[in-house]
GUKEPA-887583 format. One record per residue: x, y, z of N, C-alpha, C in turn; residue in one letter. Coordinates in steps of 0.001 Angstrom, whole numbers, plus 500000, padded with zeros to 6 digits. Example, Ala and Ser with C-alpha at 12.3 -4.5 7.8 and 13.67 -1.06 7.14 Angstrom:
residues 2
513190494310507800512300495500507800513200496700507800A512850497750507080513670498940507140512900500030507870S
This chain:
residues 533
638880071628531688638899070407531589637319070383531172M637087069154530029635537069724529566634510069103530276L634962068123531189633456067348532290634086068525533988F634192069621533845634255069592535300633176069923535820D632905070609536975631476070461538366630735071528537406P631224072498537321630584073865536786629800073672535557T630558072583534372630091071618532912629100071603533129I629391069972534321628273069151534560626415070151534831R627081070677536038625864071637536645625261072279535050R626070073050534605625173073552532956624240072661532055A624251071351532024623800070339531540624473069700530220G623837068376529904624545067849529129624940068449528074A623608069032527295624001069934526244625082070673525866L625390071427526983626349072394526827627819071628526604V628039070080527402629117070055526951628864069309525604V627562068322525190627971068164523921628013069453522857A627563070593523001627903072172522351629516071829522181A630103071957523303631843072066523044632319071135522282L631812069680522076632499068480521638632375068706520133M631350069233520120630704068956518414630912070824517941L631427071556518594631876072855518272630530073716517953G629881073335518510628651074282518496628493075213519596A627419076257519206627369077336520059626479076991521338A627016077143522677626331076629523394624880077749524123P625140078751523598623893079786523647623055079016522484S622893078366521459621867077873520401620774076706521006A621887076284522353621165075258522920619850075094523860L619092074245523427617830074586524816617893073439525881F617521073365526578617664072679528100617400071393528304A616329070675527288616418069135527201617444069042525551A617445067536525670617846067146524784617790067289523408T618156067018522132617447067041521180616893065954520749P615925066444519984615309065260519088615912063994518695A617096064677518170617766063727517181619215063346517820D619547063542518818620545062911519513620332062434521102T620978060886521073620852060198521832622047060504523293L621695061326524374622597061831525687622538060564526533V623795059843526919624403058557527842625444059281528664I624620058937529851625818058491530681626309057639531475A627668057206531653627945056013531893629892056035532415D630378055244533022631093055239533438632026054685532094A632906055420531535633729054910530821635525055211530608I635999054979531647637238055222532365638003053865531914D637396053003531390638011051849531405638753051462529421D638329052532528883638487052870527342639857053299527349I641086052204526733642592051998526272642601052643524745V641549052167524020641735052673522664640668052317521912S640343052681520888639171052995519961639573052177518394L641161051602518553641290050671517466640825049563517484D639847048891516318638911047567516896639884046591517114P641302046645516506641680045468517207642614045778517809H642649046988519149643205046791519988642227046651521282E641268047496520940639798047316521997639439046395522721A639669046050524311639204044840524717638140045306525982Y638266046238526294637450046876527407636084046901527066E634950046621527832633484046844527706633060048186526589F633468049526527260632876050453526819633775051051525705S635054050480525154635442050643523772634614049685522999G634441048497523499633789047678522366632394048166521697L631743048746522807629957049402522518630648050392521550D631692051108521796632378052281520331632333051368518756V633129050601519214632937049302518072632205049010517267I631432048544518489629953047400517646629382048675517117N629126050001516484628316050923515995629349051281515323N630647051671514909631380052299514197631757051195512888T631786049888513258632567048848512265631614047781512319Y632048046811511277630893045656511035632303044706510287D631625043702510869632708042020510628632318041657509521G632639040044509107632022039218507922630752038621508543L630846038455509619629777037986510070628990039102511455I628110039080511843627085040032512580626674039161513937E625700039734514903625098039155515718623698040187515253L622762039411515865621278040561515588621055040796517128D621252042375517284620536042871518364619379042536519280P618188042323518261616992041844518474616510040337518740T617593039657518567617643038355518986619094037929519314K619018038095520638620449037575521229621027035982520780P622314036406520442622847034844520184622565034665518777G622044035022517666621656034708516286622537035616515391E623135034479514597624308035170513210623154035505512143L624008036477511519623176037329510663624551037481509634V624118037549508629625375037975507315625832039504507636A626775039735507533627444041035507954628137041498506309G629365041860506351629973042527505247629839041353504405L629829040243504673629718038905503561628456038339503502A627905038093502280626543037542501728626294036378502137E627534035690501695627808034336502383628659033728502980S628832032351502979629894031707503157629813030536503257W631154029625502654630817028235503258632589027369503847S632244026130503893633376025469504442633682024175503501V635082023669503540635207022941502390635060021290503350A635344020314502294634287018971503212635754018491504429D637285019217504151638383019297505350637807020153506642D636985020706506381637015021532507746638144022486507972G638918022294506936640177023724506869639857024940506609L638984024953505358639010026372504350637937026889504078T637561028181504266636193028760504837636284030032503239Y635477030025502931635179031022501813633931031988502297S634310033117502194633386034474502275633381035245500994F632361035222500620631832036205499461631472037406500030K632093038525499388631418039531499990630322040283499133M629679041060500236628441042009499759628709042843498604K628200043059497284628164044483496752627752045715496758A628506046914496728628217047982496881628100048823498218G628592048009499222628997048707500506630100049732500556L630164050854500953631754051374501486631746051527503041T632914052148503073633483052455504495633248054022504368F632862054655505603632667055753505898633875057264505174S634623056687504812635216057148503791634912057631502389S633814056795502066633421056494500801634244055714500019G634857055016500468636022054156499994635018052366499653N635291051881498884634518050735498475634996049377499521P633871048727499911634482047454500756634609046469500072V636206045969500009636461045000499211636931043688500023R637158042346499418637674041131499981639269041787500539A639682042517499978641012042719500461641247043684501469Q639924044359501565640175045029503119640011044259504472D638957043456504070638651041944505322639731041112505495A640842040950504696641840039978504608642554040705505083A642715042243504971643832042777506010643859043243506951Y642497043211507377641907043600508583642535042644509659S641991041022509353642221039808509865643602039851510124L644400039973508916646123039821509308646687041158510029Q645472042412509952646322043197511064646152043014512363R645121042761512478644788042149513999645693040997514540A645781040274513648647294039358514383648546039839514335V648666040719513576649756041236513421650479042588514502K648886043210514774649621043942515920649686043315517467L648872041964517353648914041242518732648981041706520178D647578042754519965647183043012521296645993042693522132K645758042756522981645197042016524134644178041067523555S643349042075522733641800040416521898642845039728521280P643874039607520304644465038990519295644466037344519719A644716036979520782644883035547520952643047034929520538F641871035520520171641024035246520115640961034570518358I641878035174517619642634034606516255643340033910516380L644028034246517432645097032933517538645251031457517571N643681031544517987643120030015518421643025029442517118Q643197029783515738643258029204514366644070028745513435F644930029076514656646730029156513929647335030111513691G646577031064513720647009032267512627648226033128513756W649498033195513257650120033942513717651100034938512906T651921035978513616652437036866512327653037036433510970K653922035245511286653975034445510102653320033288509595D652244033123509974651365032221509102650222032959508236T649913034253508884648331034824508790648152035253507209V649333035725506752649173036508505736648752035194504312D649124034018505066648918033204503822647908032378503842S647269032250505602646132032074505493645180032436505306M644969033827505364644021034551505127644092035125503960I643328035558502654643852035767501587642558036368500570T642882037336500015641638037666499175641429038055497297A640648037197496823640462037336495660639409037429495039D639416038831493896638125039445493604637638039674494720G635992039036495041635076039384496042635369038239497003D636119037364497085636149036018497856637500036360498943T636941036136500243638127036133501215637945034387501611V639223034222501273639625032721501727640378032707503237T639378031721503946639919031807505639640552030357505601I642012030100506014642259028228506307642478028392507789K642163027816508490642300027348510190643397025890510151V644043025583511455644570024645511536644163023636511875D642891023603512616641916022237512657641010022785512425K639705021256512155638525021288511674638020021287512960P637745022625513166636963023305514289635752023133513804F634623023226515171633218023449514559632692024700513775A632592024657512913632175026032512154631795026996512646P630645027041513928630011027749514782631264028650515624T632209027683516056633371028539516988634081029244515776F634346029284514788635185030427513711633809031498513448L632871030965513087631760032469513020631720033077514230Y631195032647515318631052032475516684632310034039517037N633494033760516813634518034402517184634825035461515845C634206035395514710634561036481513839633362037711514087L632428037533515255631847038440515529632203039553516375T633255038675516854634219039703518078634472041231517664A634535042215518027635203043240517864636611043244517232G637421042537517697638703042028517083639267041898515698V637693041258514818637520040796513707636717041896513231A636902043326513176636499043962512759636566044290511138S636123044854510505636992045219509108637414046475508867I638342047176508709638760048322508706639029049009507116V638885050238506501639403051088505427641159051056505580D641389049679504642643133049796504679643247050870503978E642699051271502538643560052626502420643474054018503481E642034053910504264642298055052505267643219054567506011T643193053432506662644219053338507995645972053731507310V646328052728506240647541052868505768647778054354505779K646850055119505453647776056654504901647820057670506229S647178056462507203647520057177508645648909056468509678H649767055350508769650528055161509452651765055754509697E652097055564510941653676056074511329654307055622511896V655413055280511415656623054650511948656145053279512102D655547052429511106655076051561510563654040050852512539G653345051952512834652400051495513804651129051111513289D651281050715511518650106049808511374648178050778511131L649027052249511550647541053456511699647113053476512986G648002052249513868647527052144515190647176053625516381T647899054749516385648094055440517425646983056437516492E646471056645515302645492057151514593643690056964514926W643730055262514693642765054693515442642262054764516400L643689055153517473642697055126518819641680055770519190K641657057059518298640354058094518682639965058641517346S640010057706516705639469057689514647638878056493514270N637832056482513230637030055214512859637223055722511421S637167054064510886637775053851509307636599052644508884A635375052523509634634660051433509504633367051536508564G632726050574508577631252050474508014630111050633508923T630436051251510149629142051284510620628042052626510571G627236051949511388626279053095511411626304054650511528A627511054289512639628184055881512940629719056078512696Y629915057436512757631594057782512783631893058256513947V632924058076514302633249058654515611634119060250515004L633273060948515879633843062364515640634671063154516598K634639062561517801635191063277518521635352062289520366S636514062137520428636671061131521854637820062084522834F637287062475524189638861062504524781638567061458526133K640049060895526118639449060005527292639365060288528906P638546059818529609637931059976530643636983061068530594N636229061207529586635234062432529524634005062000528328E634477061781527586632966061305526619633497061252525048G632764061115524116632825060793522827631316060993521883Y631846061546521032630243061986520148630343060962518923V629308060332518438629145059655517364628630060234516481L628584060455515166627560061153514303627054059933513174E625844059744512557625521059136512152625919058811510713A626009058028509619626258057838508244625240057247507506R624892058520506200624026057670505510624236056288504962S623432055773504253623378054712503497623785053002504078G623761052972505636624161051904506305623617051048506121Y624075049791505791623676048471504724622525047875506083W622438048259507196621338047412508157619946048620508603R620236049748507656619429050709507715619607052190508582G619566053556507972620332054366508899619990054289510265D620531054875510539620464055045512678619339055988512686A618536056082513215617353056378513396617893058088514412K618880058045515011619042059352515405620294059951514929L620296060785514797621945061529514027622787061549514613K623310061557516112624188061135517015624043061045518215R625365060047518409625185059588520150626246060796520867V626034061095522092627137061477522995626746061205524364F628060060705524485628683059868525845629177060817526581M628524060922528103629279061464529129629861060438529991Q631529060648530098631891060049531774631419060367532939H630757059754533450629906060399534842629565059102535519I630897058849536584630613056910536782629456057674538394P629728058616538961628536058314539961627141058206539954E626821057168540633625686057174540267624269057975540515A624851058842541480624086059816542236624120061068540932A624574061308540582624774062383539124624174062158538286T624240060463537617623400060414536827621618059998536600Q621629059542538227620475060062538628619437061270538813R620015062099538758619874063295539134619248064279537688L620839063770536687620561064149535310619111063124534859Q619447062464535042618316061780534154616714062066534611L616337062211535864615577063006536538614700064287536120E616140064928535675616425066590535476615741066485533290K616092065046532806615816065763531421617206065933530821G618625066201531441619546066204530544620258065261529910D619751063694530629620327063019529799619143062109529443I619033061035528661618460060363528124618349058717528460D619658058477528681619743056992529119621072057316530625I620956056511531525621980056561532542622316054900533074A623243054426533021623924052931532825624918052774534017R624744053314535065625354052998536351624581053228537706E623431052962537448622618053777538509622589052042539786L622478052226540899622608051381541712621193051096542092T620687049749542771619685049120543072618489050226544088P619526051072544845618728052591545366618340053399544870T619044053306543747618655054617542481617250054341542211D617228052797541664616089052577540884614775052343541392I615087052057542751614106051864543522613132053671544393E614291054156544159613913055813544361613268056360543338G613635055751542060612698056442540939611581055878540525M611177054959541662609759053920540946608732054917541370A607939054864540551606981055403540260606907056682539697G608002056834539054608106058461538228607893057876536565N606816058416536093606428058085534688607093058553533442A607803059541534075609165060172533064610373059181532593D610127058321533634611733057020533838611323055692533438I611643054929532684611719053173532671612822052456533065T612994051423533242613968050915533869613938049370532949V615248049010532143615490047967531202615884046939532103Q615660046240532175616694044921532876616927043969531653Q618344043752531951619205042431530967620195041989531747D620827040840531013621981040078531444623150040513531016V624056040385531657625863040525531171626494039053530599G627550038643530655628191037473530327629346037302531642G628845038139532840629830037869533414629275036850534595Q629901036056534839629614035280536321629983035271536959I629621034902538846630107035030540018630149033590540527F631227033103541412631447031699541621632083031454542928Y632145030350543225632929030278544829633908028877543911L635123028810544311636227027669543875636712027160545217A636889025796545312637635025421546592638913024815545895F640191025014546575641395024371545781641544022636546210N641379022254545333641260020912545728643235020391546002Q644155021481546365645496020785547010645126020382548304K643581020917549004642940020507550053642217019502549812D642739018219550289642074017023549881640076017223550517E640153017923551354638744017946551951637528018552550388R637896019661549470637436019764548599637498018664547786F637935017405547371637740016477546673636638015429547062K635985016035548149635174015028549093634027015056548181N633302014719547696631769014545546803630540015453547831E630907014690549045629322015120550182630045016505550784H631107016824550860631172017788551356631225019494550439F631499019112549064631159019817548071629398020127548124L628946019004548111627033018787547977627122019719549415N627684019287550163627031020398551388627430021847551257A627622022275550809628559024030550504627163024360549493M627006023277548145626279023646547150624766024329547698R624152023449548807622932023381549173623052024829550148W623939025286550948623998026078551947624465027391551343A623981027975550362624396028964549872622685029645549215V622190030635549922620952031226549883620991032253548850D621115031641547378621333031980546220620129033305545794Y618647032685545691617944033909546119617764034752546842Q618134034417547976617692035208549160618747036472548644G620271036335548413620960037532548005620362038054546876M619560037564545716618967038256544817618426039097544764V617288038406546023616013039719546500616611040652547195D617670040801547863617929041452548965619014042350548500T620359042282548924621171043618548468621613043055547448F621508042672546270621977042026544959620589042462543904L619607042915544793618202043125544044618742044081542577K618256043226541140618643044201540005619969043693539327G620965043906540277622186043349539824623058042101539666T622037041389539985622169039597539300621118038691539702E621498037794538935620339037029538994620717035092538851V620031034683539666620534033396539693620832032847538595V622407032002538975622490031197537633623548030311537964H623657028958537357623860027868538597625185026920537377Q625388027384536205626357026850534841627261027820534495S628523027297534378629460028322533607629030028486532389F628154028549531880627722029099530489626860029980531051L626888031364530412626003032608531007624411032362529911P623688032398530276622271032215529506622443033276528366S622433032706527412622401033572525974623472033027524996G624549031864525954625080030989525013624582029842524099Y625625029517523562625123028119523046625029027045524037L624396026085524038624032024894525072624326025387526801G624105027181526874623329027337528560622436026628528800A622723026164529975622203025794530987621263026857531830L620031026928532109619308028112532887618581027398533666T618282026097533696617757025322534920618818026416536503D618048025614537539618804026530538988618290025427539376T618952024279539934618826023176540579618835023070542352P620071023569542692620090024580543970619660025757544690Y619000025482545871618691026021546675619286026428547898S619057027108549089619558027056550138618397025981550921L619056024518551625618566023691552053619472023338553275D619073023680554348620291023872555863619754022234556264V618858021626556143618614020051556253619546019287555568E619298019642554254619733018859553325621074019123553069K622124020518553420623302020273553619623937020298554971A623197019534556433623502019342557203623772017868556909K623139017089556072623167015688555992624213015423555113A624718016305554264625476015810553143627178016051553879E627069017201554824628408017176555646628431016063556553L627115015329557109627862014404557849627905013318557242A627863013154555902627664011901555216629382011811554590A629911013345554701631222013848554199632249013144555510S631617012988556748632965012337557374634237013398557849G633895014595557306634973015409557530634344016169558701I635518016755559666635292017215561172635917018271560513T636927018440559915637402020100560056637078020705559111D636163021825559793635165022661559079635132023934558823T636520024364559110636673026340559171637363026064557804T637057026931557235637625027511555657637707028964555147I638725029057554672639578030330554645639148030857553549K638089031793553237637381032707552127638208033575551459L638452033893550482639837034874550097638604036005549398S638351037255549021637557037706548857637633039293548680V637634039789547296637760041321547350637239042054547999R638087043203548962637407044065549393636116045415548150N635174044666547760634195045322547151633011045347548026A631960045879547767631213046180548446629874045295548321A629756044655547001629092043391546780629374042329547006D630803042071546957631129040994547430631631040345548642R631836041520549290631886041389550667630089041164551295M629260041771550421628103040962551312627266039724550817D628082039239549722627809037867549678628791036844550309M629947037299550192631127036763551436630060036583552711A629877037666553462629071037715554418628104036600554615Q627405036968553288625920036075553089626287034237553373S627451034033552893627396033071552835628606032428553964I629159032934554510629517032971555814628248032670556828Q627469033077557092625767032936558011625725031687557341N625461031321556248624374030169555955625406028979556065T626612029014555848627614027851556053627428027544557576F627188028627557880627411028913559878626260028160560120G625534027964559455624241027407559940624382026124559675Q624786025414559038625336024120558764626241023747559371I627034024078560306628282023875560924629620024110560006G629606024801559027631407025043558543631320026582558819I632620026677559399632918027971559719633421028618558576T633323029908558414634184030428557308634698031908557643V636233031741557562637159032520558035637319033799556917E637147034742556720637148035638555286638462036432555751L639104036386553907640648036354553795640228038046552952N640457039302553165639689040301552083640565040934551995V641091041203551107642080042072550113641802042893549107G642747043426548676642361044427547035642276043474545617E641908043289544683641681042676543850643052042255543307G644017043193543225645137042279542218645837041684542931A645742041546544814646424040842545595645845039761545533E644486039441545303643375038689545055643867037727544218Q644007037903542792643912037186541567645720036976541612L646294037484542569647665036908542238647919035861543105K647146035507544217647208034382545082646152033570544107E645673034183543943644307032715542837645074032457541823Y645912033039541167646304032345539628647739031723540293R647894032114541498649613030738541848648863029367542446A647392029730542708646765028428543106647088028590544953R647414029483545070647779029375546766646567030037547980Q645447029977547486644379030229548374643470028867549018H642522028872549381642079028064550090640518027644549393Q639758029239549742638675028779548983638783030404548403A637623030597547237637926032158546837636601032346546040T635981034103546287634530034136545828635125035117544358L635022034468543076635657035417542068634390035492540995Q634630036147540036633793036452539015634665036068537494S634291035799536608634381035106534985633429036084534142W634297036713533204633507037283532035634094036737530660G633216036580529618633664035482528434634585036225527686P635332035744526676636640036674526043636003037037524852D634975035816523954634266035780523157632611035023522831Y632227035322521989631165034218522258630603033054521888P631467032269521877631299031201521846631064030520523214D630764029218523436630968028603524786631799027671524744P633064027975524092634501027577524106634967028474525137N634469029496524982635413030629525640635381030275527510T634309029546528137633980028886529268634528027635529495N633686026870528480634140025282528662635714025442528642S636518025768527986637766025701527923638533026181529162S638083026966530027638810027272531195638290026752532607T636532026212532462636303025657533981636209024233533514F636159023702532344636440022191532268637580021623531528A638875022159531602639661021764530543641174022184531789E642048020847532060642738020963532594644090020367532159N644594020449530918645886019534530356646949019216530896P647076020067532005648380019985533132648483020192534180D648113019079535235647191019643536614648412020141537656N650026020045537184650985020185538061651445021030538030S652034021570539131652334023135539552653249023376538559D654007022671538146654818023394536736654235023649535654E653185022852535424652273023744534184651929025060534110G651875025532535077651670027075535036650664027093533991K649343026448534388648174026711533075647334027822534356N647683028998534316646707029909535296645781030595534434T645970030632532805644309030508532119643154029492532228G643652028473532815642817027191533110642126027783534141Y640945027547534638640405028007536566640560026709536621L640467025614536238640376024519536947641794023834537112A643193024524536349644278024735537181644331025125538571W643669026806538347644415027648539454643487026544540669R642506025975540645641959024735541600642511023633541800N643758022751541087643971022088541285643247020999540683A642443020657539768641211020382539632641407019835538449Y641492017896538565641369017487537246640305017359536616D639790018074535850638208017320535305638315015648534640P639138015068534405639390014197533886638898013756532803G637628013303532323637244013114530558636615014546530725A636275015084531132635744016645530773636532017411529324M637900017292530350639282017931529014638738017391527770T638886016185527731638642015837526070637118016090525597A635999015788526295634790016165525861634722017450525407L635256018706526270635635020343525981636520020151524670S637208019423524681638488019745523412637650019065522076Q636756018456522142635930017511520671634802018639520926A634398018963521658633027020053521504633489020755520352A634727021615520655635023022897519880635443022565518537V635345020889517910635504020288517033634462019855516500L633414019743517217632076019383516712631829020409515931E630873019052514280630321020452513333629255020030513302K628162019092513793627165019008514226626740019691514953D625747021529514932625402022317515898624524021672517207P623419020776516811622952019755517685623571018980518689A624346018347518042625387017273518861626086018455519820K626952019730519069627568020823520015626897020922521394R625800021113520923624663021896522009624847020868523424V624511019636522330623968018276523903625595018267524602A626913018635523848628047018339524945628567019293526024M628354020620525460628140021676526331627069021408527536Y625786020689527362625123020654528391625153019858529208E625945018587528639626750017508529232627698017862530186E628704018856529433629907019420530491629219020112531677L628516021469531069628011021597532249627106021024533737Q626420019863533204625812019247534232626658018638534892K627859017775534407628734017327535168629901018465535768T629896019649535795630659020168536492630338020618537484S628831021149537520628350021615538323627603020568539609R627567019497539641627656018533540458628658017991540704E629880017877540269631094017379540238632615018189541061T632514019330540130633251019807539996633582020953541359S635111021354541560635290022765542933634656023695542741P633792024293541586633088025376541631631498025475541860F631065026580542523629949026686542547629537027952542016I628826027632540698628734028976540028627238029471540695V627224030597541093625916031378542180625487032263541160M625600033236540344624685034078539755625504034807538337F624372035212537654625061035948536297624730037248536318Q625475038397535773625394039287536091624444040262535332I623624041475536452622373041698535612622590043035534933G621989044086534573622370045689534295621152045837534141Y620765047200534721619561048348534821620063049085534424Q619354049386533396619582050828532514618381051902533067T618443053181533369617494053793533345617297054773532445G616368055139531705615895055681530562614510056705530560M615099057522529750613719058518529854612239057694529113R611374057604529367610458057004528823610149056887527209A610745057988526946610601058362525302611706057329524661T612491056846525349613424056199524373612913054807524223V613581054334522864612772053147522688613878052437521850K613869050717521765614477050066521438616273050420521687D616690050242522874618165050485523276618488049175523978F619183048689522985619919047310523422621001047193523871Y621336046589525325622693046719525455623572045609525272T623112045118524095623903043368523797624048042214524723G623425042123525964623209041362526819624398040564527226G624631039198526846625946038575527313626978038147525996A626429038254524923627192037887524084627430039173522510T626926040388523488627250041348522306627366042903523243D627906043488522207627785045176522707626683045953522354S626307046799523013625662048288522786625406048191521102V623930048548520710623566049009519842622828050437519576A623495051312519099622554052801519131621737053043517954Y622212052032516796621499052852515691619958052485515419W619834051853516298618157050891516262617490052296517463L618101052683518448617453053513519400616490054760518470V615266055102518921614870056193518851614349056984520157S613842058214520121612968058826521139612321060239520742K
């Protein structure tokens, strides 16, 4: 087994040597100057086919081995830049888009990048119909329609959509991993029994990215090797070696010894323990996941404005972040994470016991016992116990219903909970991804079974917010679109049964020599090609 304890003790470079085919005796104790060595938990990888990958670790690989028609700028979070397309336009009817491909680009195979490859790639993603395909299905693309709605002619890709969406909605979705462009000729040469080459692409790459996937072993690691002539500029390091090491203590030890350059699973305790070590730096970032409380409005108490306000003022947001959540969460109180178009970053609520008591009294509610469902995970239990404590200070008794994650989700999706502590991660880098689920509920009946809408899960009818959210995804004026999402967030946090508390934070431990490592923030995935050391 590649990553057994004896190999781990031997150091990261021995492992890298085995994966790369080098002789371990030829290696030195420190990481090579031309190789980035990383430790992370990557057991979530299901596939490295860009049209199937939907997990965080897999998308990190996709972001460095493939490109899309439009890309994000790692140095300017959320900013769209030209990818494999040099320019694009939309017809007056808002239904037809044209993308002109850049000339002279090649895939890692050496094959030229054609408009045909781009059309084939988007068609393939829809036809494979894997987990992330729904991002593209939103535009009316199905297995039956996609060949006629996405076409290529010369150096131009023509894309048709079924509604006059906001152009930024399509552009943002085209930056997602599922919209990556693959080398049609290479992929077709590895097709087996009509699988569209997906079995081969699970552990190989056929893209235009700065790196080529040279080796991948599930639950063990991968190696990426730089290719010359990358359109964004050649990668600064020749290779990236990733080890699957989920244990934070092991990562910390290897980082301090210099066996690895980057550790991505460190705990706040590990971070504090390395304070003062001049050889280590810690990079703080935020991701897209938010943590929130939700209250099922089948219980009439949770329709009471004052009762909801009492709870909003009874959460010790900053206190949790300053203590047990230090570095792992930041206070955030809107359903759009920071970094998204139109996201609100102000935090109007704080722990105010007297204000909360006054709101509770104004509610007229005397039955103040709440059953809070919470997943049996350390951070969530700590959050739940803090909430139990501060709610108790204003006269609300919280009884914890603790269970496994799958059990809690089953209850939540069937809207059988009373109150619940949950998290939500965006599916693609456009505000519609969260607005559509927090602020829309087309059918609030039990029979509707709209479990994809968090509003439905909480039997919450957002009223006019549903129409406003649906209009926002069609608004062509970017400034007006931003204003619509700002209004939706303000209305939601002031009236809905959701109390958004935190946005996830990342603490990346690095050797002090490492520069320009971008985790991707809330909207993108990691960028290796800019890293130097």
